[in-house]
Each structure stands twice: as structure tokens, then as C-alpha cells.
C-alpha positions as CSV (number, residue, x, y, z in Angstrom):
1,M,-151.2,-43.5,-30.4
2,R,-152.5,-42.0,-32.8
3,A,-150.4,-38.4,-32.6
4,H,-147.9,-40.7,-32.5
5,L,-148.9,-42.5,-35.5
6,V,-149.3,-39.1,-37.5
7,I,-145.9,-38.1,-36.3
8,V,-144.7,-41.6,-38.0
9,I,-146.4,-41.0,-41.3
10,S,-145.1,-37.3,-41.3
11,A,-141.2,-38.5,-41.0
12,V,-142.1,-40.8,-43.8
13,I,-143.2,-38.2,-46.1
14,L,-140.6,-35.7,-45.2
15,V,-138.1,-38.5,-46.2
16,L,-139.7,-39.5,-49.2
17,C,-139.6,-35.5,-50.4
18,A,-136.0,-35.7,-49.9
19,C,-135.4,-38.6,-51.7
20,N,-137.3,-37.5,-54.5
21,R,-135.5,-33.8,-55.1
22,Q,-133.9,-33.0,-58.0
23,S,-130.8,-31.7,-58.7
24,T,-130.5,-27.6,-60.6
25,I,-127.5,-25.8,-61.2
26,R,-128.2,-22.3,-60.7
27,P,-125.2,-19.6,-61.9
28,Q,-123.4,-16.6,-59.4
29,T,-122.5,-13.6,-60.6
30,T,-120.1,-13.1,-58.0
31,P,-117.4,-15.7,-57.4
32,S,-117.1,-17.8,-54.5
33,S,-114.0,-17.3,-52.3
34,A,-113.8,-21.4,-51.7
35,P,-111.5,-23.3,-54.3
36,A,-113.9,-25.0,-57.3
37,D,-114.2,-28.5,-57.4
38,V,-114.0,-28.0,-61.4
39,I,-112.0,-25.3,-63.4
40,I,-112.5,-25.1,-67.2
41,S,-110.4,-22.7,-69.3
42,H,-112.5,-21.1,-72.7
43,K,-110.1,-20.1,-74.9
44,N,-106.8,-22.8,-73.9
45,G,-109.4,-26.0,-73.4
46,S,-108.0,-27.3,-70.3
47,V,-109.7,-28.6,-67.6
48,S,-108.4,-28.5,-63.5
49,A,-109.8,-32.7,-63.3
50,L,-110.2,-35.8,-64.8
51,G,-112.6,-38.7,-63.8
52,T,-116.1,-38.3,-62.4
53,I,-116.8,-35.8,-59.3
54,H,-117.7,-37.9,-56.4
55,R,-119.8,-36.0,-53.5
56,R,-122.0,-36.8,-51.2
57,R,-125.8,-36.8,-50.8
58,G,-126.6,-32.7,-50.2
59,D,-123.0,-31.6,-51.0
60,T,-122.8,-28.4,-53.5
61,V,-120.7,-28.4,-56.5
62,H,-118.7,-25.6,-58.4
63,I,-117.9,-25.5,-61.0
64,Q,-115.6,-22.7,-62.5
65,L,-115.5,-21.5,-66.3
66,I,-112.4,-19.4,-66.5
67,D,-110.9,-17.7,-69.6
68,T,-113.8,-16.5,-71.0
69,D,-115.4,-12.9,-72.1
70,T,-119.0,-12.4,-70.9
71,D,-119.3,-9.5,-73.7
72,C,-118.9,-12.4,-76.3
73,F,-121.0,-15.3,-75.0
74,A,-123.4,-16.2,-73.2
75,Y,-123.7,-19.4,-71.1
76,N,-126.5,-21.8,-70.7
77,A,-125.9,-24.7,-67.9
78,S,-128.6,-27.8,-67.6
79,V,-128.6,-31.0,-65.1
80,V,-128.8,-34.5,-66.8
81,E,-130.0,-36.7,-64.8
82,T,-128.4,-40.5,-66.0
83,P,-129.8,-42.2,-67.4
84,K,-133.2,-39.8,-67.5
85,A,-131.1,-37.4,-70.0
86,A,-135.1,-36.2,-71.3
87,D,-135.4,-34.4,-67.4
88,G,-133.0,-32.3,-67.7
89,K,-133.6,-29.1,-66.6
90,E,-132.2,-26.0,-68.7
91,L,-131.7,-22.3,-67.3
92,P,-131.7,-19.3,-69.2
93,F,-128.5,-17.8,-71.0
94,T,-127.0,-15.7,-68.3
95,N,-123.4,-14.0,-68.3
96,V,-121.9,-15.8,-65.2
97,V,-118.5,-18.5,-64.7
98,D,-119.8,-20.1,-62.1
99,F,-122.5,-22.6,-61.8
100,Y,-123.4,-24.4,-58.3
101,T,-125.4,-27.4,-58.0
102,T,-126.3,-29.8,-55.3
103,F,-126.2,-33.4,-55.8
104,W,-128.4,-35.4,-53.9
105,G,-127.5,-38.7,-54.8
106,D,-128.1,-39.9,-58.1
107,P,-125.9,-39.9,-60.6
108,I,-126.3,-36.6,-63.0
109,T,-124.0,-35.0,-65.9
110,V,-123.7,-31.3,-65.3
111,S,-123.6,-29.6,-69.6
112,I,-122.3,-26.4,-70.2
113,E,-122.8,-24.5,-73.6
114,A,-121.0,-21.4,-74.5
115,R,-123.3,-19.5,-77.2
116,Q,-121.2,-16.7,-78.6
117,I,-123.7,-13.5,-79.0
118,N,-121.0,-10.7,-80.3
119,T,-120.0,-11.1,-84.0
120,S,-116.6,-8.7,-82.8
121,T,-113.1,-10.1,-84.4
122,V,-112.0,-9.8,-80.8
123,C,-114.2,-13.2,-79.7
124,A,-112.5,-15.3,-82.2
125,G,-109.6,-16.5,-79.0
126,A,-112.3,-18.6,-77.9
127,A,-114.6,-21.2,-79.4
128,E,-118.3,-22.0,-79.1
129,H,-119.2,-24.9,-77.0
130,V,-122.9,-25.7,-78.6
131,A,-124.8,-29.1,-78.5
132,G,-124.7,-30.5,-81.9
133,K,-122.0,-29.2,-83.0
134,T,-118.3,-29.4,-82.6
135,P,-116.9,-28.5,-79.7
136,G,-119.9,-29.7,-78.2
137,P,-121.1,-28.5,-74.2
138,W,-118.6,-29.0,-71.4
139,L,-120.0,-32.0,-69.3
140,V,-119.7,-32.9,-66.0
141,N,-120.3,-36.0,-64.6
142,I,-121.4,-36.2,-60.4
143,T,-121.6,-39.5,-58.8
144,T,-122.0,-40.8,-55.4
145,D,-119.0,-41.4,-53.6
146,G,-117.6,-44.9,-52.8
147,W,-115.2,-47.3,-52.6
148,D,-113.3,-47.7,-55.0
149,L,-110.3,-49.3,-56.8
150,A,-106.6,-48.1,-57.2
151,F,-103.9,-50.0,-59.2
152,S,-100.3,-48.4,-58.1
153,G,-96.5,-49.5,-58.8
154,A,-94.7,-50.7,-55.1
155,Y,-91.1,-50.8,-54.2
156,L,-91.7,-53.5,-51.1
157,A,-89.0,-54.8,-48.7
158,D,-90.1,-58.5,-47.4
159,T,-88.4,-60.4,-44.5
160,V,-88.7,-63.8,-46.6
161,T,-85.2,-64.0,-47.5
162,D,-83.0,-67.0,-48.4
163,P,-80.8,-69.2,-46.0
164,V,-77.3,-69.2,-46.7
165,Y,-75.8,-73.1,-46.9
166,A,-72.7,-74.1,-47.1
167,L,-70.7,-77.9,-47.5
168,V,-67.5,-77.7,-44.9
169,P,-65.1,-80.0,-45.8
170,G,-64.3,-82.7,-43.0
171,K,-64.5,-86.2,-41.7
172,K,-66.9,-89.1,-39.9
173,Q,-66.9,-92.3,-38.7
174,I,-68.8,-93.8,-40.6
175,D,-68.2,-97.7,-41.0
176,P,-67.0,-99.3,-37.1
177,E,-63.9,-98.8,-35.3
178,P,-61.4,-99.7,-36.4
179,A,-62.0,-98.4,-39.9
180,A,-60.9,-95.0,-41.0
181,K,-63.0,-92.0,-40.6
182,T,-64.7,-91.2,-44.2
183,A,-63.9,-88.0,-45.7
184,G,-67.0,-85.7,-46.3
185,F,-68.9,-82.3,-46.2
186,S,-71.1,-81.0,-43.8
187,V,-73.9,-79.1,-44.1
188,Q,-73.6,-75.8,-42.0
189,R,-75.7,-72.4,-42.2
190,F,-74.3,-69.0,-42.1
191,K,-76.9,-66.8,-40.7
192,E,-74.4,-63.8,-40.6
193,Q,-74.3,-63.7,-44.1
194,E,-77.8,-63.7,-44.4
195,D,-80.0,-60.8,-46.2
196,R,-82.3,-59.5,-43.2
197,W,-85.0,-58.1,-46.5
198,H,-85.6,-59.2,-49.4
199,R,-85.9,-56.4,-51.9
200,G,-88.5,-56.0,-55.0
201,V,-91.5,-54.8,-56.9
202,A,-94.8,-55.3,-57.4
203,A,-98.0,-54.2,-58.9
204,M,-100.7,-53.1,-56.2
205,V,-104.5,-52.7,-55.9
206,H,-105.9,-50.3,-53.1
207,V,-109.1,-50.0,-52.0
208,I,-110.3,-46.6,-51.4
209,H,-113.1,-44.2,-50.5
210,T,-113.3,-42.1,-53.2
211,D,-114.7,-38.9,-50.4
212,P,-111.3,-37.5,-49.1
213,R,-113.0,-36.3,-45.9
214,A,-113.9,-40.2,-45.2
215,F,-111.5,-41.9,-42.7
216,A,-109.6,-39.2,-43.4
217,W,-107.1,-36.6,-41.4
218,H,-106.1,-33.9,-43.5
219,D,-104.8,-34.6,-46.6
220,I,-103.9,-38.5,-45.0
221,A,-106.1,-41.3,-45.5
222,W,-107.2,-44.5,-45.1
223,A,-106.3,-47.2,-47.7
224,P,-107.7,-50.4,-45.6
225,I,-107.2,-53.0,-47.9
226,S,-104.0,-53.4,-50.2
227,F,-103.3,-56.5,-51.8
228,G,-100.4,-56.7,-54.6
229,L,-98.4,-59.5,-57.0
230,G,-94.7,-59.7,-57.0
231,I,-91.9,-61.1,-58.3
232,G,-89.6,-62.9,-56.2
233,D,-85.7,-63.9,-57.3
234,N,-86.6,-67.5,-58.3
235,A,-89.1,-66.1,-60.4
236,D,-91.8,-66.7,-58.1
237,V,-94.9,-65.2,-57.3
238,R,-95.3,-63.6,-54.1
239,Y,-98.4,-62.2,-52.9
240,Y,-99.1,-59.6,-49.9
241,L,-102.0,-57.8,-48.6
242,G,-101.9,-55.6,-46.3
243,T,-103.4,-51.9,-45.0
244,G,-102.1,-48.8,-45.6
245,I,-102.1,-44.7,-45.8
246,R,-102.8,-42.8,-48.6
247,W,-101.2,-39.4,-49.0
248,G,-103.0,-37.4,-51.5
249,D,-104.7,-39.4,-54.4
250,K,-101.5,-40.6,-55.6
251,F,-98.9,-41.7,-52.7
252,Y,-99.6,-45.1,-50.7
253,L,-97.5,-46.4,-47.7
254,T,-98.7,-50.3,-47.4
255,A,-97.7,-52.9,-44.2
256,G,-98.5,-56.4,-43.7
257,P,-98.6,-60.2,-44.7
258,M,-97.0,-61.5,-47.2
259,I,-96.4,-65.1,-48.7
260,G,-93.0,-66.5,-51.0
261,S,-90.8,-68.8,-51.8
262,S,-87.1,-69.7,-50.3
263,K,-84.4,-71.8,-50.5
264,R,-84.2,-74.5,-48.6
265,L,-81.7,-78.3,-48.2
266,P,-82.5,-80.8,-50.3
267,N,-84.1,-83.9,-49.1
268,G,-81.9,-85.9,-46.7
269,L,-79.9,-83.3,-45.4
270,T,-79.8,-80.8,-42.4
271,T,-77.9,-78.8,-40.4
272,D,-78.3,-80.8,-36.9
273,T,-74.4,-82.0,-36.2
274,Q,-76.4,-85.0,-33.7
275,L,-78.0,-86.6,-37.1
276,E,-76.4,-88.3,-39.7
277,A,-78.2,-86.3,-42.3
278,N,-75.9,-83.2,-41.4
279,F,-73.0,-85.7,-43.6
280,T,-72.6,-86.3,-47.2
281,T,-69.8,-87.4,-49.3
282,N,-71.7,-85.8,-52.1
283,A,-69.7,-82.2,-53.2
284,S,-72.4,-81.0,-55.2
285,A,-75.3,-82.0,-52.7
286,L,-75.9,-78.0,-52.6
287,A,-75.7,-77.3,-56.1
288,T,-79.5,-76.9,-56.8
289,L,-81.6,-75.7,-53.7
290,P,-85.3,-76.2,-53.5
291,T,-87.8,-73.6,-52.8
292,R,-90.5,-73.7,-50.2
293,T,-93.3,-71.3,-49.5
294,R,-93.1,-69.5,-46.1
295,T,-94.9,-66.2,-44.8
296,G,-93.4,-62.7,-43.8
297,F,-94.1,-59.2,-42.9
298,F,-94.0,-56.6,-45.7
299,V,-93.7,-52.9,-45.8
300,G,-93.9,-50.7,-49.3
301,V,-93.8,-47.5,-50.8
302,S,-95.8,-46.9,-54.2
303,Y,-97.7,-44.4,-56.7
304,S,-100.8,-45.1,-57.9
305,F,-101.2,-44.3,-62.0
306,A,-105.3,-45.2,-62.5
307,T,-108.2,-45.5,-60.8
308,V,-110.7,-48.6,-62.6
309,N,-113.9,-46.9,-62.3
310,A,-116.2,-47.3,-64.8
311,N,-115.4,-43.9,-66.0
312,S,-111.7,-43.1,-64.9
313,F,-110.4,-43.4,-69.1
314,N,-113.2,-41.5,-70.4
315,G,-113.3,-38.5,-68.4
316,P,-116.3,-35.7,-66.9
317,F,-115.4,-33.4,-70.5
318,A,-116.8,-35.3,-73.5
319,A,-115.4,-32.1,-75.8
320,V,-113.6,-28.8,-74.9
321,A,-112.0,-26.1,-76.6
322,P,-109.4,-26.5,-79.2
323,K,-106.5,-24.3,-78.6
324,P,-106.6,-21.5,-81.3
325,A,-104.5,-22.4,-84.8
326,Q,-101.0,-20.7,-84.5
327,A,-101.0,-17.4,-86.5
328,A,-98.4,-17.5,-89.1
329,A,-94.9,-15.3,-88.1
330,T,-94.7,-11.6,-89.7
331,S,-92.7,-9.8,-90.6
332,Q,-89.5,-9.4,-87.9
333,T,-89.6,-5.5,-89.3
334,Q,-92.3,-3.1,-89.5
335,T,-92.5,0.0,-90.5
336,P,-94.9,2.1,-87.8
337,T,-98.0,3.7,-89.2
338,T,-100.0,5.9,-87.0
339,G,-104.2,6.1,-87.0
340,N,-106.1,9.1,-84.4
341,A,-103.3,9.0,-82.1
342,S,-105.9,10.4,-79.4
343,E,-108.0,7.4,-80.1
344,V,-105.6,4.4,-78.7
345,A,-106.7,3.3,-75.5
346,V,-105.7,0.6,-72.3
347,K,-107.8,-0.7,-69.9
348,E,-107.5,-2.5,-67.3
349,E,-110.3,-4.5,-65.4
350,S,-110.4,-7.3,-62.5
351,L,-111.5,-10.9,-64.1
352,P,-114.4,-12.7,-62.2
353,G,-112.7,-15.5,-60.0
354,S,-109.7,-12.9,-58.9
355,T,-108.8,-13.5,-55.4
356,S,-106.3,-11.7,-53.5
357,A,-104.0,-14.7,-53.6
358,K,-104.8,-14.9,-57.1
359,P,-105.2,-11.9,-59.2
360,M,-106.5,-12.2,-62.6
361,Y,-107.4,-9.3,-65.0
362,K,-107.4,-8.2,-68.2
363,I,-105.8,-5.3,-70.3
364,T,-107.2,-4.4,-73.1
365,L,-106.0,-2.3,-75.9
366,T,-108.8,-0.5,-78.4
367,N,-108.0,1.3,-81.4
368,G,-110.6,3.8,-81.9
369,G,-109.6,5.5,-84.9
370,T,-110.1,5.6,-88.5
371,A,-106.7,4.0,-89.7
372,A,-104.8,1.3,-88.8
373,V,-101.8,1.3,-86.2
374,T,-99.2,-1.6,-87.3
375,G,-95.8,-2.6,-85.2
376,A,-96.9,-1.1,-81.9
377,R,-95.2,-1.9,-79.0
378,F,-96.9,-3.0,-76.2
379,V,-95.1,-3.2,-72.9
380,H,-96.4,-4.7,-69.4
381,S,-94.0,-5.6,-66.5
382,V,-95.9,-8.1,-64.5
383,Y,-96.1,-7.6,-60.5
384,P,-92.8,-9.2,-59.4
385,A,-93.7,-11.2,-56.7
386,G,-95.4,-15.3,-57.0
387,S,-95.8,-16.6,-60.4
388,T,-97.5,-15.0,-63.6
389,K,-98.6,-16.1,-66.8
390,V,-100.1,-13.5,-69.2
391,D,-102.3,-15.2,-72.6
392,C,-103.1,-13.5,-75.8
393,S,-105.4,-15.2,-78.3
394,A,-105.0,-12.8,-80.9
395,C,-100.9,-12.3,-81.0
396,T,-98.6,-14.3,-82.8
397,T,-96.7,-15.3,-79.2
398,K,-100.0,-16.7,-77.7
399,T,-98.4,-17.1,-74.2
400,F,-96.0,-15.3,-72.4
401,A,-94.1,-16.4,-68.9
402,R,-93.9,-13.2,-67.5
403,D,-93.2,-9.2,-68.2
404,V,-94.8,-8.6,-72.3
405,D,-92.6,-6.7,-74.5
406,T,-94.4,-8.0,-77.9
407,T,-95.7,-5.9,-81.2
408,I,-98.8,-5.9,-82.5
409,D,-101.3,-4.5,-85.2
410,L,-104.6,-2.8,-84.2
411,Q,-107.4,-2.7,-87.0
412,P,-109.7,0.4,-86.8
413,Q,-112.0,0.1,-84.1
414,Q,-110.2,-3.4,-83.3
415,A,-109.6,-4.2,-79.4
416,I,-107.1,-6.8,-78.4
417,A,-106.7,-8.8,-75.0
418,F,-103.7,-9.6,-72.7
419,T,-105.2,-11.9,-69.8
420,V,-102.8,-12.0,-67.2
421,M,-103.1,-14.6,-64.1
422,T,-101.0,-14.0,-61.0
423,D,-100.2,-16.8,-58.4
424,L,-98.8,-15.2,-54.8
425,T,-99.5,-18.2,-52.7
426,G,-97.1,-18.2,-50.1
427,V,-96.1,-14.7,-50.8
428,V,-96.4,-13.3,-47.1
429,N,-97.8,-9.7,-47.6
430,P,-97.4,-9.1,-50.6
431,P,-97.1,-4.8,-51.2
432,K,-98.9,-2.6,-53.1
433,K,-96.8,-1.8,-56.7
434,E,-97.8,0.2,-59.3
435,L,-98.0,-1.9,-62.7
436,T,-97.7,-0.1,-66.2
437,A,-99.1,-1.2,-68.9
438,T,-97.7,1.1,-72.4
439,V,-98.8,1.2,-75.9
440,T,-95.9,3.3,-78.0
441,Y,-96.1,3.3,-82.2
442,G,-95.1,6.4,-84.6
443,T,-95.1,9.5,-83.3
444,A,-98.0,9.5,-81.3
445,Q,-97.9,10.1,-77.5
446,P,-98.1,6.6,-75.6
447,A,-100.5,4.9,-74.5
448,V,-100.5,4.1,-70.3
449,K,-102.8,2.6,-67.9
450,K,-101.2,3.0,-64.2
451,F,-102.7,0.3,-61.8
452,T,-102.0,-1.8,-58.6
453,I,-102.8,-5.6,-57.3
454,P,-104.1,-7.2,-55.5
455,E,-107.1,-5.3,-55.0
């Protein structure tokens, strides 16, 4: 009996310890091959996701900072438990771009700072992100998975349609014979002229689970309850209540019962030819038809445009780096001058987070001489397969869709970096191909760098 009691007490202590675990964030210099939960671009100020990140207890959250330069910045990440901001535990500065934290259930905010440690002009392409300044740190809100609501606009078809009635001229013996028959109209319904489905639009709200793995198969998840309001042909409100499935985060297929209005015969008329109410002498008897409430079945497709949790419209990032100001346009005609020809160099290096499917590398042009180099031509033909984007914050043209052919100026001891991001997703067995980056200026021997990707 005592042994059983000891086991129970030990289990309770272990549970309490687990519940009180603190979330910390740890840097990792070797990027994980798994996709990041949040990707932040230091230079461009863009982020890969909006809204609060939802995770289960014990899950690891991966935050990746790209388009940065570890020679220019150091990074400080801290975890602040919500609402206990004073309990945040800071980490020392480390030159990393990947951060990981384990989520233990209580809502937290991950704060990431970037402090400039190098005053070189090369580092002016991205801004500091420091608490108390503008822009401030990047803030990523993390909360537990759970049920949430999503709005959508829907295109629907339902079975509550209007019947088609008509007055057919005829005569009927109203008064006893030998009186003549009375001329009038017989009420008839023409089902072959009726619509089988009523089409319309509606505003829908869906109950969803924020965990993409809950009630899901691959990228298809169950939305257990959906409710909608629509407007019928007669300006009447239609109510929809169903269940459905969701593809990804936005697209829904929903079906279920519904309630709507349809037209009916006026009081005192019927289509039953055995009854006197089937005959009328009023030629305008069907000019205005009243309505009645009916139940039916509906099926619809919808696209979600918003979720309605408390953080939906704030986003997890309180501040992002502004895009560098557009440099003033330079003259189209420049007279090339040279510095020390042997001092101009081209360097290529892989960037953190680069993979065989999405190679990322940086080409740095450096003028190690004592005189300025103006009007130099830089040419780089990117990898021919997939899609490629090239960024250069210090250039007049900031972004190149593919190949680079541009004119640059290099002051003494200045370096200009070109960041190349290639996406080979869907390219089967990409061949090894030698790439060349070349700088030509004046009468000097061109500076050339040859390399291959993917690594």
C-alpha cells in the first residue's frame, strides 16, 4: 500500500514539474533541413506568415532570419511569457540566424533583436532591430492549438426552389344544370419548368482547429461546423448549417441542411382538380404569390478571407525592417576609371539555410585598392533551371528577376554584396553547371569567380 502511495506521489510531482517548465530559445549555427515555422527577411522586412503561431504543448518552434549578414549584426533572442513580461530570459549575443524554442502551453512571445556590430558601409543595407528604437525587435506570438473561427464567402446551391404555377383557361359547372358552365381558369403546376437547384451566395463562418495535424489527412482537414447566411431571390434570408472539409487554409467544401423561403399558392387555391378551390374566375389570381418557409439540402464551396481570433488583425511582428530607400538614379553614361587592378576581387559563399532544393549564396565584390572604381560592369548568369531572385541593397537596381548585368561603383576598401536565392523545387536531378561572376572595368584584367550549385 505504501509503495503504491509513493508511486502516485512521484507521478504527481513529475506532472507538476512538467507543467512549470519554462520556454527558452536556443540558437543553432547549423540550419535544420526542416522548413521553418516563421521566416523573417532582415533586409526586405518581409515575413512568411501572419497571425499567431499555434502549436501543441512540447512542440519545437523554428524561427529563421534570412537576408542578413552575420559579419554586420549580432542577434539576441528572448522568450517572454504572456502576460509575465518581466519573466523573460535573455540569451547572450550569438551570430546565428536560426532560433528554436519548445512551447509548453502558456502563451509566449519570442522577441528577436539584431544589433549592428560593424560600422562598415556594407552593413548599411539592413537596419538594426533593437528594443526602444524604431524599428523594434521582431515579435512572434506563440499560443496553444485550439478551436477557432474562419470567415468565408461561399457560392451555394440548395434544393429550396420556387414552384411554377399557371392559370389554364377552361369552363366548369358551377351552378346546377341546365345552367351554362362558368368560364374561368384551372390552377396547374408545371414541375418540368421548375429549377432543380437554387443558386446563391452567402457569408459563412467555419469552426476549425488551428493544429493542421488535427482531424486531418495530408492537407485536408475536417471543419465540423459551418454556419451561413444568404439572401434568396425574394430578398429573404436563407440559413445554412452543415459540415465540411478544408483544403489548406482557405478553401472549403460544405454540405448540410438549410432553411429558406419559396413561393406558394394564395390562400383558397389548390392544384387538386378534384376540389372546387382548383377553379377561379380571377385572371390575376397568381399575379402575386406569397411565400412559405421550407427545409432543404445545400452544397457549397467557399474561400476564407479572415480568421477571428484576438490576434488575427495585429500579426505577430510588431516591427519589421523598412526597405532601403531607393538610391538616386545615376547617369547612364559613365567614364570608367581604375584603382589598383589587382586588388578587385569576387568572392562567392553559401548562405545559412541553403539547401539543394533552394540554394542561397552571396557574391561579394571588393575593391581592395587605393582608388575608386566607377562604371564597372558586373555580370552574373544565374542557374538556368528553376526560378531565381537576386538582391543588392547597395545598387541602384535593388532586385533582379534572373541574370544580373549592371553597372556599379566601388570606393576604396568598399564591398558590395549580391544575394542570390534559387528555387529548384520540381526540378528533377538538377545538373551540375559552372556559373561565372565577372567584373570588368577600365583596361584591367576582369575579376572572375567560377563556381557550381547546388552544393
